[in-house]
C-alpha positions as CSV (number, residue, x, y, z in Angstrom):
1,M,0.0,0.0,0.0
2,E,2.8,2.3,0.9
3,N,4.5,1.8,-2.5
4,K,1.2,2.7,-4.2
5,H,1.2,6.0,-2.4
6,V,4.8,6.7,-3.3
7,V,4.1,5.9,-7.0
8,K,0.9,8.1,-7.0
9,A,2.8,11.0,-5.4
10,A,5.6,10.7,-8.0
11,N,3.0,10.6,-10.8
12,L,1.2,13.7,-9.4
13,N,4.5,15.6,-9.4
14,K,5.2,14.5,-13.0
15,V,1.9,15.9,-14.2
16,R,2.3,19.1,-12.1
17,S,5.7,19.6,-13.5
18,M,4.6,19.3,-17.1
19,L,1.6,21.5,-16.8
20,F,3.6,24.1,-14.9
21,K,6.1,24.2,-17.8
22,Y,3.5,24.3,-20.6
23,G,0.8,26.4,-18.9
24,S,-2.0,24.4,-20.6
25,A,-2.4,21.0,-22.2
26,T,-4.8,18.2,-22.8
27,K,-4.9,14.9,-20.8
28,A,-3.6,13.1,-23.9
29,K,-0.5,15.4,-24.1
30,L,0.2,14.9,-20.4
31,A,-0.1,11.2,-20.7
32,G,2.0,11.0,-23.9
33,E,4.9,13.0,-22.6
34,S,4.9,11.7,-19.0
35,D,4.8,7.9,-19.9
36,I,1.8,7.6,-17.5
37,S,-1.2,5.7,-18.8
38,T,-4.2,7.8,-20.0
39,V,-6.4,6.1,-17.4
40,T,-4.0,7.1,-14.6
41,V,-3.7,10.7,-15.9
42,N,-7.4,11.0,-16.0
43,G,-7.6,10.3,-12.3
44,L,-4.7,12.5,-11.4
45,V,-6.0,15.5,-13.4
46,K,-9.4,15.1,-11.8
47,E,-7.8,15.1,-8.3
48,L,-5.7,18.2,-9.2
49,V,-8.7,20.1,-10.5
50,E,-10.7,19.3,-7.4
51,A,-7.7,20.6,-5.3
52,G,-7.6,23.8,-7.3
53,E,-4.1,23.3,-8.7
54,F,-5.4,22.8,-12.3
55,I,-8.2,24.6,-14.0
56,G,-10.5,22.9,-16.6
57,G,-10.6,25.1,-19.6
58,E,-12.0,25.2,-23.1
59,L,-13.2,22.3,-25.2
60,I,-10.9,21.7,-28.2
61,H,-12.5,20.3,-31.4
62,P,-9.9,18.7,-33.6
63,K,-10.6,18.0,-37.3
64,L,-10.5,14.3,-36.6
65,G,-11.3,12.4,-33.4
66,R,-13.2,13.4,-30.2
67,P,-13.1,16.8,-28.6
68,S,-10.9,17.2,-25.5
69,V,-10.5,19.7,-22.7
70,H,-7.5,21.9,-22.3
71,Y,-6.4,22.1,-18.7
72,H,-4.5,25.1,-17.3
73,F,-2.0,25.3,-14.4
74,N,-3.4,27.6,-11.7
75,Y,-0.4,29.8,-11.0
76,D,-2.4,31.6,-8.4
77,F,-2.7,28.5,-6.3
78,E,0.1,29.8,-4.1
79,H,1.5,33.3,-3.5
80,Y,4.9,34.3,-2.0
81,L,6.2,37.3,-0.3
82,L,9.7,38.1,-1.6
83,I,11.8,40.6,0.4
84,S,15.2,42.0,-0.7
85,I,17.2,44.0,1.7
86,Q,19.3,46.1,-0.6
87,E,22.0,48.8,-0.4
88,T,22.0,51.9,-2.6
89,A,24.3,54.8,-2.2
90,G,25.4,53.6,1.2
91,K,21.9,53.2,2.6
92,L,19.7,50.1,3.1
93,H,16.2,49.9,1.8
94,I,13.6,47.1,1.5
95,V,12.0,45.9,-1.7
96,A,9.1,43.6,-1.2
97,K,6.8,41.9,-3.7
98,I,3.9,39.5,-3.6
99,V,4.2,37.1,-6.6
100,N,2.3,34.0,-7.8
101,M,3.9,30.7,-8.9
102,R,4.7,32.1,-12.3
103,G,6.3,35.2,-10.9
104,D,3.5,37.6,-11.8
105,I,3.7,40.6,-9.4
106,K,0.6,41.3,-7.4
107,L,1.9,44.0,-5.1
108,T,5.2,45.9,-4.7
109,R,6.6,48.0,-1.9
110,N,10.0,49.9,-1.8
111,Q,10.7,51.4,1.6
112,P,13.8,53.1,2.9
113,M,15.2,51.7,6.1
114,E,15.4,55.0,8.0
115,V,16.5,53.1,11.2
116,V,18.4,49.9,10.5
117,G,16.8,47.3,12.6
118,I,14.8,44.1,12.4
119,G,11.7,46.1,13.3
120,A,11.8,47.8,9.9
121,V,11.4,44.4,8.1
122,V,8.7,43.3,10.5
123,E,6.8,46.6,9.8
124,V,6.9,46.0,6.0
125,V,5.7,42.4,6.4
126,T,2.9,43.5,8.7
127,G,1.7,46.1,6.2
128,I,1.8,43.7,3.3
129,L,0.0,40.9,5.1
130,A,-2.8,43.3,6.0
131,Q,-3.7,43.1,2.3
132,K,-5.3,39.7,3.1
133,L,-3.7,37.8,0.2
134,A,-2.8,34.4,1.5
135,I,1.0,33.9,1.6
136,T,2.4,30.4,1.5
137,N,6.1,31.3,2.1
138,I,8.3,34.3,2.7
139,A,11.7,34.5,1.1
140,I,14.2,37.1,2.2
141,S,17.6,38.0,0.7
142,I,20.2,39.6,3.0
143,P,23.5,41.4,2.4
144,G,25.2,38.9,4.7
145,K,25.1,35.3,5.9
146,Q,23.4,33.2,8.6
147,I,24.9,30.9,11.0
148,G,22.2,28.8,12.6
149,S,19.1,31.0,12.6
150,K,20.9,34.3,13.2
151,I,22.7,36.6,10.8
152,A,26.4,36.6,11.8
153,V,28.2,38.3,8.9
154,S,26.5,41.3,7.2
155,W,26.7,44.7,5.6
156,H,28.8,46.9,8.0
157,D,27.7,44.4,10.7
158,A,24.4,46.2,10.7
159,L,22.2,43.0,10.6
160,D,24.4,40.9,12.9
161,G,22.3,39.1,15.5
162,W,19.0,39.4,13.6
163,D,16.8,36.2,13.8
164,L,14.4,36.8,11.0
165,E,13.1,33.2,11.0
166,T,11.9,33.5,14.6
167,E,10.8,37.1,14.5
168,I,8.8,36.8,11.2
169,G,8.3,33.1,10.8
170,D,7.0,32.4,14.3
171,G,5.4,35.9,14.6
172,F,3.2,35.5,11.5
173,G,3.0,31.7,11.4
174,I,4.4,31.6,7.8
175,P,7.6,29.6,6.8
176,V,10.5,31.9,6.2
177,R,13.5,31.1,4.0
178,I,16.6,33.3,4.1
179,E,19.6,33.4,1.8
180,N,22.6,35.6,1.0
181,D,21.8,38.0,-1.8
182,A,24.9,37.2,-3.9
183,N,24.0,33.5,-3.8
184,L,20.5,34.3,-4.9
185,A,21.8,36.5,-7.8
186,T,23.7,33.6,-9.1
187,V,20.7,31.2,-8.9
188,G,18.4,33.8,-10.3
189,Y,20.6,34.5,-13.3
190,C,20.8,30.7,-14.0
191,K,17.0,30.4,-13.9
192,E,16.4,33.5,-16.0
193,V,18.7,32.3,-18.9
194,A,18.0,28.6,-18.4
195,V,21.6,27.4,-17.5
196,P,21.2,23.6,-17.3
197,D,20.8,22.2,-13.8
198,R,23.6,19.7,-14.5
199,D,26.1,22.6,-15.0
200,Y,28.6,23.3,-12.2
201,V,28.3,27.1,-11.8
202,V,30.6,29.5,-10.0
203,G,29.0,32.9,-9.3
204,I,31.3,35.9,-8.5
205,Y,29.8,39.0,-6.9
206,Y,32.3,41.9,-7.0
207,L,31.7,45.5,-6.1
208,P,34.8,47.3,-7.4
209,M,37.1,48.6,-4.7
210,S,35.7,46.0,-2.3
211,M,36.3,42.3,-1.6
212,P,34.4,39.8,-3.7
213,G,32.4,36.7,-2.8
214,A,31.7,33.5,-4.7
215,S,28.6,31.2,-5.0
216,L,28.7,27.5,-5.9
217,F,25.5,26.2,-7.6
218,H,24.8,22.7,-9.1
219,N,21.9,20.4,-9.6
220,N,19.4,23.1,-8.4
221,G,21.2,23.5,-5.1
222,L,23.7,25.8,-3.4
223,F,26.9,24.5,-1.8
224,R,27.3,26.5,1.3
225,G,30.1,24.7,3.2
226,Q,30.5,24.7,7.0
227,D,28.5,27.6,8.6
228,G,27.7,28.9,5.1
229,L,31.3,30.1,4.6
230,A,32.0,28.5,1.2
231,G,33.0,31.1,-1.4
232,E,34.6,33.6,1.0
233,I,37.2,34.8,-1.5
234,R,38.6,37.4,0.9
235,Y,40.2,34.5,2.9
236,L,42.3,33.2,-0.1
237,P,46.0,33.5,0.8
238,Q,46.7,36.2,-1.8
239,F,43.7,38.3,-0.7
240,I,43.6,37.9,3.1
241,A,46.3,40.5,3.8
242,Q,45.6,42.6,0.7
243,E,44.3,46.1,1.0
244,L,41.2,47.0,-0.9
245,P,41.8,47.8,-4.6
246,R,42.0,51.5,-5.3
247,S,40.8,51.4,-8.9
248,F,38.5,49.5,-11.2
249,E,41.6,48.2,-13.1
250,E,42.9,46.6,-9.8
251,S,39.5,45.1,-9.2
252,A,39.5,43.7,-12.7
253,Q,42.9,42.1,-12.2
254,N,41.7,40.6,-9.0
255,L,38.7,39.1,-10.8
256,L,41.0,37.5,-13.4
257,N,43.1,35.9,-10.6
258,I,39.9,34.6,-9.0
259,L,38.7,33.1,-12.3
260,C,42.0,31.3,-12.8
261,I,41.9,29.9,-9.2
262,Y,38.3,28.6,-9.4
263,N,38.7,27.4,-12.9
264,S,41.6,25.2,-11.8
265,L,40.1,24.0,-8.6
266,L,36.5,23.4,-9.6
267,A,36.5,23.2,-13.4
268,P,33.0,24.6,-13.6
269,H,30.9,24.6,-16.8
270,T,29.8,28.2,-16.2
271,F,30.9,31.4,-14.5
272,V,28.3,34.1,-13.7
273,I,29.8,37.4,-12.8
274,H,28.0,40.4,-11.2
275,M,30.5,43.3,-11.3
276,E,29.3,46.8,-11.6
277,G,30.9,48.7,-14.5
278,L,32.0,45.5,-16.4
279,S,30.3,44.5,-19.7
280,Q,30.3,41.2,-21.4
281,Q,32.5,42.5,-24.2
282,E,35.1,43.9,-21.7
283,L,35.0,40.6,-19.8
284,E,35.6,38.5,-22.9
285,K,38.5,40.8,-23.9
286,L,40.1,40.4,-20.5
287,I,39.7,36.6,-20.7
288,L,41.2,36.4,-24.2
289,E,44.3,38.3,-23.1
290,N,44.9,36.2,-20.0
291,D,47.7,33.7,-20.5
292,V,46.7,31.5,-17.5
293,L,43.1,31.0,-18.6
294,R,44.4,30.2,-22.1
295,E,46.6,27.4,-20.8
296,Q,44.0,25.9,-18.5
297,P,42.3,22.8,-20.0
298,N,38.8,23.7,-18.7
299,K,37.0,26.0,-21.0
300,P,33.9,27.3,-19.2
301,N,31.3,29.7,-20.4
302,F,31.6,33.2,-18.9
303,H,28.5,35.3,-18.3
304,C,28.6,39.0,-17.3
305,A,25.1,39.6,-15.7
306,A,23.5,43.0,-16.3
307,S,21.3,43.4,-13.1
308,F,22.1,42.2,-9.7
309,D,18.8,43.3,-8.1
310,K,16.7,41.7,-10.9
311,D,18.6,38.4,-10.5
312,V,18.2,38.5,-6.7
313,M,14.4,38.7,-7.2
314,A,14.5,35.7,-9.6
315,G,16.6,33.8,-7.0
316,L,14.0,34.7,-4.3
317,Q,11.3,33.2,-6.5
318,W,13.4,30.0,-6.6
319,L,13.9,30.1,-2.9
320,A,10.2,30.6,-2.1
321,M,9.2,27.6,-4.3
322,S,12.0,25.3,-3.0
323,H,9.4,23.3,-1.0
324,L,7.7,22.1,-4.2
325,A,9.0,18.7,-5.1
326,F,7.8,18.9,-8.7
327,M,10.0,21.9,-9.3
328,N,13.1,19.8,-9.0
329,L,12.0,17.1,-11.5
330,K,14.3,16.8,-14.5
């Protein structure tokens, strides 16, 4: 009996995954592409329609054969609150959005953080939840890292000690997921341009005249290391005692050194680089002129991302939906 339940759950997720991808389809198409029998698909679709996950649509009349119903994925079945704590011109502000499962924006807030404190985030959440739109999950990006449930390394140490999971998750009774913004930017970029899940991806986030960080992404998951410290480039031997670069050119040279190191150690398929002031054309020129990268046997793809904030939001969508098993099906 238990095996039947496992098989049924797997089949439900296959059908969910397919209709999520296509948006709409007939039962025949779902059966044909999922290798599940038509009889079984009929029962699964009926159950998903009754649950509100699928919506029965219009009747299609083909030239030959019997008419069939087009079913649509109900992207409004769940809604998520995405919160990005961002820095602009040396000040923090909060960008919050309610989105559905397709990423359609239902509500947006952009609020300066006049006083930097966890209360500012709670205030934004309180105001948005007052709109009475049911929220399944809250995903929050932070300019820092968590150790346990508390933020321990953050922008100018301003967020250190915050426990957003307890303050917001327990306070509002909604699951909260929190991730470093640079990690989410790497994930978001990969999702937006459909980098294959099988690819080993190294993301580099580098504000010129500062110290960079790296993200490691593969098979739809982040590699965080112990206490989430994987990718702390500042602790590489050549950078740990180095002063901050004083020019964009110094930062660009640091970036090339980092690419050489990670290309040798990890041999990724893809690098995703978020570096303000650097274009794809300039990046490709720097790489072509680098003797070390030319000699290294691994030849990855190099992507210079255009918008850090946009990619963070795409990463937050991924984070908010990470509880859905059908999203991870290949």
